[in-house]
Structure formats: structure tokens, C-alpha cells
N, C-alpha and C positions, 0 to 999 in steps of 0.2 A: 497503436496504429500510426504510422507516418502520414504526414498530410502533405508532404512535398509533391511535386510533379512526378507522375509516373508514365511510362510508355504502356499503352494498352493496345492489345491486338483487338481491332474493332471491325465491326460492319458499320459503316458511316452512312447515316441517313441521307437521303437525298436532299432534304430539306429540313433545317432546324425547327424545333417547335417554338412557337411563341411562348407557351407555358407548358412545362413538364410537371406532371402531378405524380409523385412517387408514392404508390400504395393505393390499392383499389378496395380498401375497407370503407367504412362509413364516411369517414373524413375526406378520403380521396374521392370517392363517387359523389359526395355531396359538393365538393370543390369543383368537380367537373360540371355537375348540374348547374351550380350557382354561375358558372363562368361560361355556360354553353352559348350565350348570345354575344360573346365578344368578336365574333367573326375572325378568330385567329386560329392557328394551328395549335391545337391543345391536346396533348396525350397523356394518358395515365399509364403508368408503369406499376405493374403488379409482380412481386416476388414468385407467386405461385400461379397456378391456372384457376384459382378460385377468387371470385369477386366477393367481398363481404367482409373480410377481416374477422373481427370478433362478433360480427353479426353472422351466425353460422346455423343454418336451420337444415336439419335432415327429416326425413320421413321413412319410417320402416315400411317395406313392401307390404306387410301385413295391415299396417294402419296408415294409409296414405293420407287420411284426413286429419291426422294429429301431427302437428309440428314439433319436432324434438329440437329444442333450442340447446345448442352446445355452448352458448355464451349468452349474449344479450337476449332478454325474453320480454321485458315489460317496461313501462314508463308511467309516470304520473303526470297526467294532461296539465293539471293546474299548475305544476312546477316546471315541467319540460315543455313549455309553451312553443319553443322553436321547432322542436321535433314533431309536436302535435300539428303545429300549423303546416309544417312541410309534409307531413303524411297526408293531410287533407289536400294539399296542393297537388301531390302526386296520385290522389285518387286511391290510395291504399286504404282498404277497409280495416278498421280497428274493432276490437271487442273487449269485453271486460276480462281482465285477467284474474280468473276465479281465486288463485292463490293469494292474489293481493300482493302487498309490499312486505308482509311479514305475518307472523302468527296473529290468529284471532284469539278472542277470549277462550274459546273451546278447543284450540289447538292444543293437542297433547304433547307435553313436555316430557321426554325420558331423560333423567338426569341422575346419576349416582343410584341407578338401579330402581329409581321411583318413577311411576306415570303420575302426572298430574296436569290439570289444565293450566294453560298459560296465564288465565286470570287468577289463578291461585298462587302465582310466584310472588314471593314476599311474604305469604301467609305462613300458618303454622305447618303446612305440609312441605314446605320448601326444605330439601335436604342438605341445608347447610348451617354451620353453627355460626350464625351472624349475631352481632350486637343488636340489642333492641332497637337502635336508631337505624340499622341497616336492613332490618326485616321489613321490606317493602318492595313493591314493583321496581324492576331494574331502572325504568326511566325516572321514576320518582326518587330513587336512591341517588342516580347521578345528578338530577337536578338539585337535590339537597346538598349534594357535595359541592356543586358550583355556587349554590345559593350561600352555603355557610363558609366556604372557604376560598371564595374569589370575590371580586368587586363587580360581579356581573350585574347586580341590581342597581348600582351607583354609577355604572360607566355610561355617561350620557354622550354617545357618538353614533352617527348613522348605523342602522342595523347592518349594512353591508360590509362594514369595516370593524364592527364591534368586536368580533373575536380576536383582533389584533391588538386591542387595547386592554382587554380584560387581564387582570393580574390576580395572582392568588394571595393568601394572606402573607407570603413571604415576600411579596412584591415582585414576583416573577411573571412576565407576560406568558399567557397561554401558548402563543405560537412558538416561543423559545423553549418550551419543554414538550416532553412526549406525554401521551396519555398515561403510560405506565408510571412516569414520574409523578403525575397528578395522583393516580390512584395509590401508589405507595406512600404518598404524604397524608392522604386523608381518608383512606378506606383500609380496613382490615384485610389481610391476606384472604380470608374466607369470603369476604364481600367482593374482593376482586374476582375470585373463582366463581362466585355466584353470577357475577356480571358476564364474565367470559363465557361461562357454560350454559347460559340461558338467553343470551342476547342476540344470537345469529349475527347478522351483518352489522349489528349496532357497534360492537367493539372493534372489529377488523383487526389491524395489528397494533398492539399496544406500544410499539416503539415509534409509531407515527405521532405527528404533531397534535398536541392537545386542542389546538384551535379547530381541528376538524370535527371534534367531538363535543366541544363546548356547547353548553345549553344555555341560552339567553332568557328562556321562559319556561314555566312549568309545562310538563307534558300534558298533551291533550287527549282526549278519548276518541275524538273525531277521526274516522277512518278516511283515508284519502282514496280517491278513485285512482285505480290501477288498470291500465289498459295494455293490450298487446296488439300485434299486427296480425290479422287473420291468415295471411299467407306465410307468416313466420317473419322473424326480425331481418333475416337476411334479404327479404324481399324489398327492404328500404334501399340498401346499397345497389342492389341488382336493378331496381327500378330507376334510381338516380342514373346509373350507367346506361340503362336503355334509352332513357330520354336524352341523355347526353349524346350518345351515338347517333341517334336518329336525327338530330338536329342538322347535321352537315355530313357531307360525303367526305370531308377532311377528317372526321372522326371514324374510327373503326374499332372492331372487336374480334377478338379471335378466342373461341371457346369450344370446348368439346361438350356437346349435348347429347344426353343419352336419354330416349324416352322409354319408359317402362309401362307395361299394361298394370292398371290398377284394378284390383278385384272389386266387384260389386259387393254390397252389404258388408262393408269393412268392419273389422272388430274395432272396439273403442275403449279398451282397457289398457291404460298406460300408467306405469309407476316409475317415479324417479327416486331409486332407492339411496342414491348417494349424492351429496355435494360436500366438497370440502375445500378449504383455502388454507389449511394448515400445513405448513411445509413438510413436517414429518409424515403426514398422511399422504401428501401428493407423492413423496418418494416411494411409499409403498404400493399405491396404485401404479405408478409408472413401473416399478419392478414387476407387478403382474402384467402390465401391458406388454412390456418388453419380452417378458417370458413366452407370451403367446404370439406376438407379432414381430419379434425382433427389435433391434435397437431403434429407439426413438431418437430421430434426428430433426434437424432444422426444418420447418414447415409442416411437421406432423401435428395434427390436432385430433381427428376423429378416428376411433379404433373399434373393431368389432369385439364384443364380450365373449370370451372363450369359456370352455367348461369350468376351468379353475376360478375365474372371477365370478361366475354365476354361482358356484358352489359356496364360495366364500360370502358372497352377497346374501344368499338364501340363509346362512347361518346368522348373520346380522338381523335379517328380517324375522327370523324365527324368534330371536331374542327379544327384539323390539316389540313385535306384535303378540308374543307369548303364544305362539302357535307351533305345533310339531312341524319337523322339517318335512314330513310327508304330506303335510297339509298345503304346501307351497308348491304349485306346479312348475314345470319347467318353462321358462319364457320362450316365446316364439321368434323374438327378436331382441338385439340389445346392442348398445353403442355407448362408448365411454369418451369423454373428451378431457384432454390434458393441455391446459394453457399454461405453458412453461417455456417453450422453446422459441428460438428466433423464427420469423421476424417479429412476433407479437410480444414476446416476454411473458409477463403475467397476464392474468384475466383483467386486471386493472392495476393502477398505481395509488399509492398513498403518501400523502405529504409528511416528511420528515420534519423533526424539530429545528427551529431556527431560521425558517424562511417565511418572507412575506409573500403569500401566494400570488397576490396580484401583480407585485413586481416581477416575479419570476415569470408569470404568464404573459405579461407584456413584453419582456425582454426576449422570451423564447419564441414569441410569435415572428419576430424578425431578428434572429440572433446576430446578424452582422448588418451594421448600418450601411455598409458599402454595396451590399448584395441584395438582389431582389429574389431571395430564397425565403420562403415562409414555412414556418412549422405549425401545422394545424392539428398536432397530436393532442388529444384530450388528457394525455399523461399530466399535463401542467394546468389543467382546468381548475379554476379557483372558485367556481359557482356550483355547477352540478357535479364537479369531480369526474374522474375518469371512469367510474364504475356505472355511470348513466349515459346512454346514447346521446342524450341531449347536450352533454358536455362536448362530444365531438363536433356537433353542429355549431355550438358556440365558439369552439376553437376556430373553425373555419370563418365564422363571421368577423372574428378580430382581423383576419387577413384581408376580408372583402374591400375595405376602403382603399387599399393600395392598388385595386384594380378599377377604381372609378374611371380613370382616363384610359382612352383607347391605347392599347400596347399590341405589340406583334404576336405575342404568344403566351400561354399558360400552360404549365405542365403540372398536373396533380398526381402525386405519388401516392397510391393507396386507394383502392376502391371499397374501403369499409364505410362506416357511416359517415366519417369526417370527410373522406374523399368524395363520396358521392354526393354528399350535401354540398361541398364546395363547388363541385360541378353544376349541382342545381342551383345554387345561389349565383353563379356567374353566368347562367345560360342566357341572359339577355344582354350580354356585353357585345354580342356580334363579333366575337373573335374566335380564333381557332384554339380550342381547349381540348386536351387530351388527359385522360386518366390512365395512369400505369398502375397495373396491379401485379403483385408477386405471383399469385396463383391464378387459377381459372374461375374462382369463385367471387362474386361481389357480395360485400356484406361485412367483412372483417369479423369483429366480435358479435356481430348480429348475425347469427348462424341458426338458421331453422330447417329442421328436417321433418318429414312425415313419414312414418313407417307405412310400407304398402298395405299392411293389415288395417291401419287406422289413419287413412289419409285425411281425416278431418281433425286431427289432434297435432298440434304443433309440438314438436320436440325442439326446444330451445337449448342449443348447446352453448349459447352465449347470453347476450341480453335478453330479457324477457318481460320486463315490467317497467312502469315509470309512474310518477306521482304527477298528476296533472296541476295541482297547486303549485308544487315546486319547480317542475320541468316545463315551464310554461313554453320556452322556445320549441322544445320538442313537441309538445301537445299542438301548438299553433301550426307546426310544420305538417304534422300527421293530418290535421284538418285540412290544410291547404292541398295535401296530396290526395285527399279524399279517402284515406285508409280508415277502414272501420276500427274502432277501438271498443273494448268491452272490459268489464270488471275482472281484475285478476284476484281470483278468490283467495288465494293464499296470502294476499296483501303484501307488506313490506317487512313483515317479520311475524313471530309467533303471536297467536291471539291467546286470550285466557285460557282456552280449552286445548291449546296445543299440548301435545304429550312431549314431556321431556324425560328422555331415558339418561340417567346420569348416576354413576356409582352404584349401578344395579337397582335403582329405583325408578319406578314410573310414577311421574306426577304431572298434574296439568301446569302449564306455564303460570297460571294465575296463582299457584300455590307456592311458586318460588319465593323464598324469603320467609315462608311459614315454618312451622315445626316439623313438616315432612321433608324439608329441604336438607339433604345428606351431607351437611358440611358442619364442621365445628366452628361456628361463627360467634363472635361476640354479640352481646345483645343488641348494639347499635348497628350491627351489620345484618342482622336477621330481618331483611326486607326484601322486596323485589329489587333487581338489579338496577333499574332505572332509577328508583328511589335511593338506592345505595350510592350510586354514582353521583346523583345529584347532591346528596348530602355530603359526599366527599368534597366536591367543588365548593359547595356553599359553605362548609365548615373550614376548608383549608386552603381556599383562594379567595381573592377579592372580587369574585364574579358578581357578587350583588352591588359593589360599589364602584366598579369600572364604568365610568360614564363616557363612553365613546360610541361612535356609530357601530350599529350591530354587525356590519359586514367586516368589520376590523377587529371587533372587540376580543375575539380569541388571541389576537397578537398582542394585546395589552394586559390581559388577566395574568396575574401573578399568584403563586401559592404563598403560603405563610412564611417560607423562607425567602420571599423577595425575588424568586426565579420565575421568569415569563413561562407560561404553559407552552408556548410554541417551541421553547428552546430545550425542552426536555421530552423524553419518551414517555409513552403511557406507562411502560414498566416503571420508570423512575417515579412517576407520580403515584403509582399503586404501592410501590414499595415504601413510599414515605408515610402514607395515610391509610393504607389498608393492610390488614393481617394476611399472612400467606394463605391461609384458609379462605379468606373473602376473596382474594385475588383468584384462587383456584375456582371458586363458586362462579365469579364473574366469567372467566375464561371458559369454564366447561358448560354454562348455560346460555351463553351469549351469541355462539357462532361468529362467522366472519371475524375471528379474532386474530389480529397482529399487534403485538405489543412494543415493538422496537420503533414504531412509527410516532409521528409528532403527537404529543398530548393535547395539541390544540385541535386535532381532528375530532376528539372526543369530549371537549369541554361541554359541560352541561351548564346552561345559562338559566334554566327555568325548572321549576319542579316538573316531573313527568306528569304527562296528562293521560287519561284514558281515552281521549278522543282518537279514532282510528282515522288515519289519512286515506284518502282515496287512492287506490293503486289500479292502474289500467294496463292493459297489454293490447298488442295489435292482433286483430282476429286472424289475419293471414300470417301472422309470425313476424317476429321483430326484424328478420331479414327482409321483409317486404318493404321496410323503410328505405334502406340504402338501395335496393333494386328498384324501387319506384322512383326515388330521386334520379337514379341513373337514367331509367327510361325516359323521364321527363327531360332531362339534360341532354340525352340524345335526340329526342324527338324535336328538340327546340331548333337545332341547326344541324345541317349536314357537316359542318366544320367541326362539330364535336365528335370526339372518338375515344374508344377504350382499347388499350392494349393490355391484353392479359399475359401472364407468365413473363414479366419483366421484373428483375431484381435490381434496384439501384445499388450500385457499388460506389460510385463516386461522382463528385460535382467538381468541375473546374470552370473558372470564369476566364473567358477570353478577353484579350485587350480591347475588343469592340463592345465589351459589356455582355455578350451572350454567354449563356451558360451551356457547357458541354457536359451531357449527362451520360454516364457510362452503365449500362445495364448488363447484367449476365442473363442470358435466356434461361428460363426454368421449364421444367417438364413436370406435368401433373398426371399421375396415373392412379385411377381408383381413389381420387381424393388426396392423394399423398404428393406433395411437390418437392422436387428436387432441382438444385442448380445443374443445368446442362453440363455434361462432362467434356464438351468439346473445346473449353477454354476461351472461346471467343467472346468478346464484349461488343454491344451493340452501342454505338454512339449516336445520341440524340442531342439537338440543341434547342434551347428554349430561352426566351427572354426573362420570363418570371416562373417561379417554381413554388408550388405549394407541397410541403411534406406532410402529408396526412397519414403518417405512420407513427408508430409508438416508440416509447423511450428507447427500447433494446436496439431497434433498428436505426434509430438516430445516433445511439452509442457506437454502433458498428460502421456508420456511414463515413466515408473518406471525403470530408468537406471541411476546409480550414475554418469556416464560420462557426463550426461546432467546437472547435479546439481552443477557442478564447478561454482563458482561464476560469472567468466567472461563469460562462456558459457550460463549460465542461463540469464545473462543480454542480451546478444546477441539474445537469443531464445525468450525473452518476451518483449525486448524493441527495437532492432536494426530494425526489420521490423514490419509492420502492415498488418493484413489480411484485404483485400478489399472484402466485401461481394458484390455479384452481382447476377443479375437474367436476363434471357431471356425468351420471351414468342414468340411462333409462332402459327399462324393460317393458315389453308389451306382453299382455296375457289374453287369453280367450274370455276371461271373466275377472272381475275385481275381488280375487281371493281374499285379499286383506281386510275386507269388510266383515269377515267372520270372526276377526279377533275382537276381544273385549275392548281393545284400544283402536278405534276407528275414526281418528281425527282427520281433517283434510290434510294436515301436515303435522310431522312429528320429527324431532331430531335428536340425535344421541352423540355423545363424544366418544369417539372410538380410541382406545389405547392399545 
């Protein structure tokens, strides 16, 4: 993309914005809410007509009380303190996210054709051919890998930087290698497969930085509290936006609101039969979506599930639950989300090997020293990472100091969690602040729906949970917003009783690593994935001896070859230290598996713990976080406003220091957003700009500040978009409870 001057055919705004915010997702709406008291002309521009970004909540007509979260769905109040405090300040009600942060001990794991409880993973029933020292729970395995093969135990640096200092036994820092690199060094292939196939989000992409996964302490059994937003996660950016707009007449909102009658005595049976973030499976589901809905283009996220998708889903459900097809009724509603296209890119991003996250985050917050343009995308978050809504709020907070002094204008681009949080955080500046949103929905990847039949059930298409102990900013924000939270029952991953269906075997998650594990593992690999990974790091890196602060340790850990973990991918690490079957074991039982990301992402610094982290969700749905942030932002001043259906195309800086923002109008119809075909560009001007948009949007943005060589490298290589999708089906009754495998959660690797 050329970055020189272009002649745009524009509708010129009568007055320049003091601040232009690009994107009405969580970051954009939060930015507007945070800046709502600046008393300046602030506009949020959104690509579509939907506010919320990856906070995307739907509700089926048959279940209007159930949030269907197409993206963000939960948070951990103890960890996501900013988000939690913001929710409380917005007055958004949160509630326990029943699913929690992951599988419980009783979660059924279906892996390699075996059903077993999650607590049995690593035991004799684990269907993997693991070495004896690998036959243990995944977290314990990972911890022992880091403990045995890195200097994690001897690296004496602050915890917040420790993962940048940890080195493996080869002297290579964790952050310089990928997770796969670590695994290949220190785990057998079967142990790697064990981790990958039973760990859910724990393994993510194996090509990401090993510093992301490095463990600096043994795994705990304590469960984290997980909450969700009662109104859905999309209510977070939409509330941000509402508060932002109501603050001042200088802030405005254009939206299409359609009220529907809600049935009395709604049904309350909702099943999420599919979640995947594996590229090959995303392509498959995208094929099905396009066959029934036409080509998937930019801005498309949520689609109805047609006959073919339902039939295919029923076959999977029949196999997993071991019930005949005729025992599975036809659903009364269905929806599927695909987080793959512009402007969102993937559902989240993962750090790649070779980058010090804090350095990238700091520089990406203000890519150009000469320009007052700020990037508040959680793609480059170094703490809560991009897959937690709290990260979007943290990204906004990094830009807030630049707005401490009075300025003419702030534009927040994006009405997702970062955009609405930005607006909320700036709400007391007494300036004119505007949030611009691509669609007509506030929330971004906080996207909560409720089916008409189940209006009390949140269908989270995006974010859906958080860990209060880890996501302290989010948790504090939720409390400040007054949003009610509740336990997320599924937790953060599989429990011991989670059913894993893998290689034709059903087994409990707690049995993974045991004799039932259907993998041909070496004796030292036959253990739970966590334990296998820990032992790989313990035995093949210097995780136990790297004495640096914890928060940078993963960037200092080296493997036995002297290669830093962050410089290699997960695949590279696994290929070194795990057998192919162990790698398959990890991949096929761990979920959320990406192996080309930095091995530093998966560094295990401590032995796995059985303590389950508290996982919460927002009672009203995760989208209620950005929507409440927006509401408070708009309510703070009449000068705060929201502009939906604005796609930021380019930024140009005038000689006077004012930024000219060129927007393409977008049109949203039935939830699908398209760039207007009239070819016109709307020109807005702003003194300061907050880009609360994600990596893919930044990559396509025509602004010279993002074309500096080192910034361009960070933008295109430092993190990777992870495409993901969810599908939900609502039924008149929970038919699956008639199956002999009736966990609160189960998962299966589909091939």
C-alpha cells in the first residue's frame, strides 16, 4: 500500500474533530468513555454499523434471556482488574461464568476415541504412548519441562519480566524461540500431541513465542473466579458508547435499532457444539457458511446455521455423546461466527518468537513520535494478551497519559472494548471526544446475543470469561461500571471430568497421560499435558536457573541448545524435545493450539498445579462491558459522540498539526457490514487519534506512521491473527443429558 499523498473525493466535515477514534469495539468505545470529559469534539469512526468489535452478543428469538457470545464471553476478576472495575463503574451486572476458564476435574475429554475425565489426563487411561516422565497432567508436564530444561527456578528477576530472561539448557531465551521449538527439544512427539489435543486454549499456536507459555511456578489446583457480563459482553462497548454519547451534544450516534417481541416463558436449553481456532477447521466451516450464505467478505461475522451445517453438527454430536442420530432433535435456532476477515482479522493475536513484548507494546502505542496518533489495539498487549478483554482496556490506558493536558480533540477509532474503554477513561477530560465504529454494533469482539427463545442465556460470539486474579484491570472496571459478574462454570479449561474425545476414545481429562491415552508415548511422556510440558521446559531449558524478574523471565529462558525460548516457535521447541506422538498428544488434547507462534508464550516456569483459577463472566453478557463503557462515556458530556458505520481508510497530517481522517461510509444490513459503493470519502479532522482497532485494520490503514520499517515489522510479524469460530444451537430441552457422557464441557479434535 502506498503511503504518499492521495486525492480523495470527500464529504468535508464542517469542523475537525479534536480527537478521532477509529473503531467502535471495546478499545474504541472505552477510549471514548475515558475521554468523555475532555470537552472537545471527539468522534468514533466504525467500519460497520455494529458497535462492539469482538464483543459480539446475540440472542436467539426463542431464547432471548440467553446471551450467545460470538467472541468475548468471560473474564477473571482477580486478573482483569481494570475490566472488572470498569464494569462496576458502568453499573453493568456481572455473574458467574458457569463454564469457568477451562475444564473442571469432571469435564469429559474425548480424545482418540476415548472418553475420560479431565482429572484422569496423565493417568493410565490417557490414550497416548507417553514416556513415564510424561504421563502426568498437562500443566505438570509443561511445568516439569520448564523446570528441568530451563533456568526458570534460578532466574532471579522481577516476575513481570522474568519470561524474557529465562533460558533453556541450550542457553536460548524463551522469548527468542517458539513453543514448538521448546516442545521439540524437550518433549516426545506423543507428549506434544498429548498437550496439543487435551489442553484447549493452553497451547494456542505452537509457532508463537515460548515466552507466552513459559511457566515460572508449579501449576495450582485453585480455581480462578470467572465472571461474565449479564447483558452479554457486547454490552460493555455499547454501554461505553452510550455514556460517551450522552455526555455532550457534540457527540452523536447513528444506529439501526430493531425491537422484537420476546416470548414469555422462554426456553433455556442452549448448546455450543463447536469452537475451533485451528486454521484447517476454520476453512472447513467457512466453506459450509459460504455454501449456505454466499461468499464471506469483509465485515462478516455471524451467520445463521443452515440444514447442512446442522446435519454435520448432529453427526459430530452423535459420535461425541454416543447417541443415535434420531435421539438428537432439530434445533430451533442456530448461529455461527467466523473471526477471520477484515477489519478484525483473527479472534485474537499471539506473540511470535523474537520480540520483547513490552518494547513492542510501548512503541506501538505511539508508533510515530511526531504524530498524536495512538494505537490502542490489544493485539500488542504484553500482560492480559489480546485474547482477554482486559487487554484492550490496558492498551487504552497506555495512551491516556498523552491526554492529561487539555487538547482540542480526540478521535477514537473502534467501538469495541478498547475503543469504548478509551472513551470511558477520557470521559472526565471535558473535551470533545468521538468514537468512530466500522459497523452499527458496539463491542467489537465482545459480542453477546440472546436467542428469542432463551432471552436469559447469553450467547457469547466473542469474549465470554475472565480471571479476576489475573485480569485485575478488567475486574476493577466491571465493578466500577456496576456490572454484575458470576462464576463461569466451564472455567478456563477442562476440568478433571471433562470428556476428551480423541482418536475414537472417550476419556476424562484427568485420565490424559494415563494408560487409556490413545497415543504411543514414551514412558517419560505418559503424563498429563501440563506435566509433560513442564518437564520438557524443566529438563530442556534453564527455566529453573534463570534469575530475572518474572515479567521478563520468558525472554531470557534458553533451551539446552542455548537458544532463547522467545526466538523459536512452539513447533521448533517440541520437535527438539518431544516425540512426534507426544506432540500429537499435546496438540489433539489441548485445544487452542497454534504451533508457529513464539515458544515464549507457552513457557512453563513452575510445575502444574491442581488449583483451579476463579473464572467469571458478565451476567448480562460480555458485550455489556463496552456498551456500558460507551453509555457512561456518552452520559458524561454532550460533547462525547459516537459515529457508526465509519471505516477509516487513511490518515494525513496537515501542516498545522491537525490530522485529516478519511472515512469510507459503510452500510450494515441484517448484521452484515459493507463499504458503501458510492465511492465517497468523509473527511474528518482531529488533533489526537486513538486507534482502538486490531492488527489487520492497522495493517491496511494508509498512514505513514505505520510504515516505519520497525513498526511495519511489528505489525506484520510480531503477532499472528488466530482465526476462530463458535456455533450455538438452542433446543426445547437439554437432550444431551441422556448421553452417558454428560459433562458440563467436552471437546474433540476433528479431523
